[in-house]
N, C-alpha and C positions, 0 to 999 in steps of 0.2 A: 504433549504431542511431539513426535519425532520431528527434527528439523527438516527431514526429507519430506517432500510433498507426496501425498497419495500412497498407493500400494508399493511395496518393495517386490521386485520380481523374483528374486532368488530366496530359497529357504534360509531362514536364520540359522546360524551356527552358534553353539554355546562354547564358551571358554572360561577357564578360571583365571582371575586376576587377583593378585595379593599385593597390598601395600605393606611393605616390611616395617619392622619396628623403628628403623632410623627415620622414616618419613612420618609415621604416626606420632612420634614423639614431638613433632613440630606442627601445631594446629594450622598454621598458615600454609605450610607445605601440603598437609593432608587435604585441605580445602582446594588448593590449586590442582592437585592430582585428581581429586573427585571431579572438579570442573572440566579438566582435560578429557576425562572419560565421556562426559556429557557433550562437550564441544566436538568430539570425534564420532558422534552419532551412534554410540553404543547404547543399547537398551540394558538397563540394570535390572536383572531378573531377581536376584537375591543380593543382600548385603548384610554382613555381620562383622562386629568387632569381637576379637577373641585374643586370648593369651595362651600360648602353648606351654605345656609342661615339657621337660627335656625329653621324656619318652615319646611325646607326639612328634617332636622334631626328628628324633632318631628314626621313628617309623616312616615318616614322610620321605626322608632323604636316605633311606636304607640302600637304595641302588648306588649311592655314592660312598658307602661305608669304607671302601678301600682307597679312596682318593685323598690326597694330601689336605684338602680344604674341609673335609667332612666335620671334624671336631669344631673348627671355627664356625662353620655354618650352623651346626646344631646348637651351639652356645648362643650365637647371635639370634637365631629364629625363636629361641625360647627366652630371650632377654627382656621382652616387653610386649605391649599390645600391638596387634596388627589388624588390618581390615581385609576381609575376603569378599570378593564379588563373583557372581555368575553374570557374565556379560553375554549379550546376544547381538549379532549383527551378521550381515552377509560376510562370509570369510572372516569371522571374528578372530580366529587364532592368528592368522596372518596379520590382520590390522593391529591387534593388540601387541604382537611381537614387534612390528614396525614402530609403533608408538613408543614402546619401551626403549628400543635401541639396543645396541650390542651389550652383552653381559659384562664385558670388561669396560669399566668406567673410563679409563684412559682413552681407549678406542672410541667410545661413545662421545666423549667431549670433543674429539677431533674429526670424526667421520660423520657423526649425527648429533651436532650440538643442540638441535631443537628437540631431540628425543627426551623422554622422561629421565633416563639415566644420564644423558648428557647434561641436562639442566640441574638435576637434583642428586645424582649418585655421588657417593664419597669414596668407596673402594669396591673391589669386585664382589665382596660379601655384602657390604652396605650399599647396595646398588638400587635401593628404593622399591623395586617391584619384582614380581615373579609372574610368569604366564605360562600356560600350557604350550607345549611345542608340537602337539599332534592331536588328532581326534581321540586317539586311544588314551593319551595322557590327560586330556581334558576330562574324559569320562572318569578315569581313575581319580584324578585330583578333585573334581567336583564332588564325587562320592566321599572322599576323605574329609573335605571341609564342610560339606552339606549332606550328611548321611540320610536325612529325611527327604531330600529332593530326588524325585524320580525323573530322570532325563527323558526316558522313553515316553512317559505320560505327558510331560510338558511339550515335547515335540509333536505328539499326536493331537493334543487338545488345545494347548495355549499358543503354540507357535503360529498357526494360521491367523489367529486373532491379533497377536502382537504384530505380525507382518503386515496386516491390513491397515495398521496405523491407528487403530482405535485404542490408543493408550495415552496416559498422561503421567507426569512425574510427581510422585508423592514426596514432598519435601520433608515430611515428618519421618517416614520410613526409609527415605533415601533410595527408593526403587520406583520403577515404572509399574503401573497397574493398569488393568483394563478399564476403559471408560465405561461407566454405567450406561446400559442401553435403555432408552425410554420407550 
């Protein structure tokens, strides 16, 4: 059950959250990040562990191909396992971005020390997490990581049920599921 009592009033928004290879490499850190997601009232709609090939990383970050950090980012994101989530919450994009903190770790450590990047980030590339920055990027990024997930169908059929609070957390699957109706 969600920590919030009763029904949520606003429609749930979906966002992509990624725990990057630097954090997944450390099980204690990975568990702490997962718990932060739950502690901040996010509903975990989907969760999967994956490892990218270089081509996956190049495709995902293609919009940055002319930027100075592109090669470093491509190499890093294909260097080891990561975990991807579809998170739901009222204003999920804004809340996930606030929880992550600034992209630049130095800034995060000084302006947002309680943020995920402030606590766990190492460098601007190894900054622990990724999150969608708009509704459009969330749609694109969720489709990239979860090609079998239909956002439109979930929003029409499942979102009202999830918003009603009739869910519980499945510790085996690491996601929230609908509570069986009797």
